[in-house]
N, C-alpha and C positions, 0 to 999 in steps of 0.2 A: 050160691055162685051161679053165675050165668052160662048156660048152654049153648055152644055154638051149634047153627042147626047146620045139615047137611049141606047147603047149599053155599055156607059160607065158605071162602078158601082161605087159608091159615098163610098167615105171614111169620115168616121165617125169621129167627134171630139174626143178626149179623155174626158172619164167620162161619156160618152152618150150613152153607150151600156145596153140596158137592158135586164134582163134575159127572153127567150123566150120558157121558159120549160113549156109544158103541166100541167095540174091537175095530183094529184096520182091518181092511180086508184081504192082504197079502202081507206076508213076511217084507216083500219089496218095498211095500209101502212103510211100512214099521221102521224099516233101515234107514229109507228116505228122511222121516222126520227125526230120528236120533240123529241122522247126519246133520242137518240143518241148526237145530238145538246146539248140540255139543262143539261144533263150529263156531257157532256166533258167540256163544260163553266162554268159550276160552279165547278168543278174539279180544270181547270185551271182559276179561277176567277181572281187570281194574276199575270196572265202571259200576256205579251203584245206584244207576239213572234208569234202569228200563227192567222189563220184565218180558219172559219170551216164553210162552205156552204152545204145548202140543197136544192134540185131540181133547181137548178141555172145552167146558161148557162156558159160553158167556152169557151172563143173566141181564136185561137190560129192561125189564118192565118198569114201564113209569108209574105203575104203583107197587113198585119193589115185591114182586110177588115169585116167587120159584115155580109157580105152576103156569106162567104164560111168558110169552116172549124169551126163550132161550135159543141158542145158535151154538153150534160147535165147531168151528173150523179147525182145521187140520195144523197150520201153523198160524202162529201172530206173534206180533212185537208190541209192547207199548214203550211208549218212550214218557220219560218226563216221571216216572213213577218211582218207587221203593223197590229195589231188589231183596226178595224175600219170597218165601215159597208160599204157595197158594191152591186152595182144594179147587177153586173155579175163579172167575174172572168176574165179577158182581159190580156191574156198571156204578149203583147205587151207592157202595162202598167204598169207590176208587175216586172219589171227588169228579163222577160223572164222565170219566175218560173211558172212549172206546179204543181198540187197536190203532196204531198207525200205519200196520202193513199185515196183509191176510194174504196165506197161500194155502189153498186147495190143492191136495193131491188128487188127481181124478182117476174113477175107477168105475166100471160098466154101469155100476146101479147108481152113483152119484153126479157122473160128470154133466146131465141135463141139468139138473140144480145148481150145481157149481157154477155153469155158464151161463143160467138164468136168473135164478129167483134167489138165489146167493148174493149173485152180483148186484142185482137190483136192490137187496136188502143194505149190503156193505154200499152202495152209492148212496142211497136216500136216508136211509136210518142212521148207519152208524157214520157215514160221512169219513169212512177210512180213506187216508190220501193216498194208497197204493194197494191193488190187487194183482194178485199172480196164481195161474194155476199152472199143473205139471202133470203129464200123465207119464209115470215111468214105466210103460210097457210100449206106447205109442209115442213117446218122447213130444208130445205137442207140448207147446210151452208159451204163453203168454201172460202180457202185464199191462196195467191200466193205472192211469195217474188221475186223480180227482182233479177237474177244472172247470172252474164256475158252476160246480155241484154236477158235473157231468164226468164219468170215466172216457179216456181218449186213451187208445192203446199207444203204449209206449215202443217207439220203434228201437230196434235191435243196432247195436254195433256191426262192425265188419265180421268178428266172430259169432254173432250170433245171441250174443248176451243180452241183458236187460238190466240198466242203469237204477236203481233204487236211490232216490234224492234221501228219504226217510233213513235210511242203513248207512248211505254212504258209501255203499258197494254195489258191484254188479252182481247178477244172477245168472249163470250160464249152466249148460249142460255140457258134463264131462264124464266118460266111460258110462252112461244111461243113467247118471245120476244129476240131480240139481246141485252147483256149490254155490259159493259165494267166492267172490275174487275181487282183490282191492282195486283203486282206481290206477295203479301200475299196470294192472293186469296179473298181478300174482294171487295164486291158490291160496284161501284160506286154509289151512291144513287144520286136521282134525286130531286130538292130544295124542293118537300112535303117529300119525304122518310127521307130526312136531318133532316127537322124541326120537325118530328115527332121523328127520333131518339135523336135529343137534347132534346125534351120534355121527353121522356122516362127516359134519363139520369137525368134530373132534376129531377122527381119525385122518382126515385130508390135512389138518394142521399137525397131527402126529409125522404123517410120514412127510410133511414139507419139512420139518424139524431134523429129521433122519436125514433126507438129501441134505439139508445145507452141514450137517455135523459132519457128513463124509465126505463133501465137498471141501471143507478145511482141513480134514485128516490126511486127502490126496495133497491140499500144499502145503502140508507138513505142520499145519497149526493145530495144537490141543486145545478142543472145544472147550476141556474143562480149566483153562487157565486163561479163558476169556470173561472179560467182565464181573 
């Protein structure tokens, strides 16, 4: 058997690349990522053609090696791919696909890298069409769109929201959190918010039916005899 020398770098088998990203700095950072993930996955619940990842490693070595060329965006979305669980995003196992959208949640220790080195990497190597960053404490929020191989800043609308062509959604700040909004300006709800909305609609419909019933009784009409 041929023994590998210490200088040789092992090539890991397909599907065996775990994410190596460190823990997020604060609970607020964690809540922000969970919020983005849960809202998008609920909104696109019937779709099977995307993958959304949070605090997950992306391996992109041209030599297909785990030990080199790895980055871990805080939040990213890949379109036109299979929706399934992954331990990490390994570009050479995913038909060479890179994220369509990346968002970094800024912190004191990462902000300089996110604004500089990572922005350059996502522009020049990943060719990611859209890149956003958001500071959950200072509420700094910017977005960039790849145009002719260079990022150009996305102009906010009158509400300060930024439009994502890739997601066909707005991103905007609400209550010190970054949220998704539809083209019509409606908030994309969390599962809990959606459940509360459904409950409120049901209560409103029940109250409306009761008012109609009382009105009919006042008119001398028995609602039970109708229809």
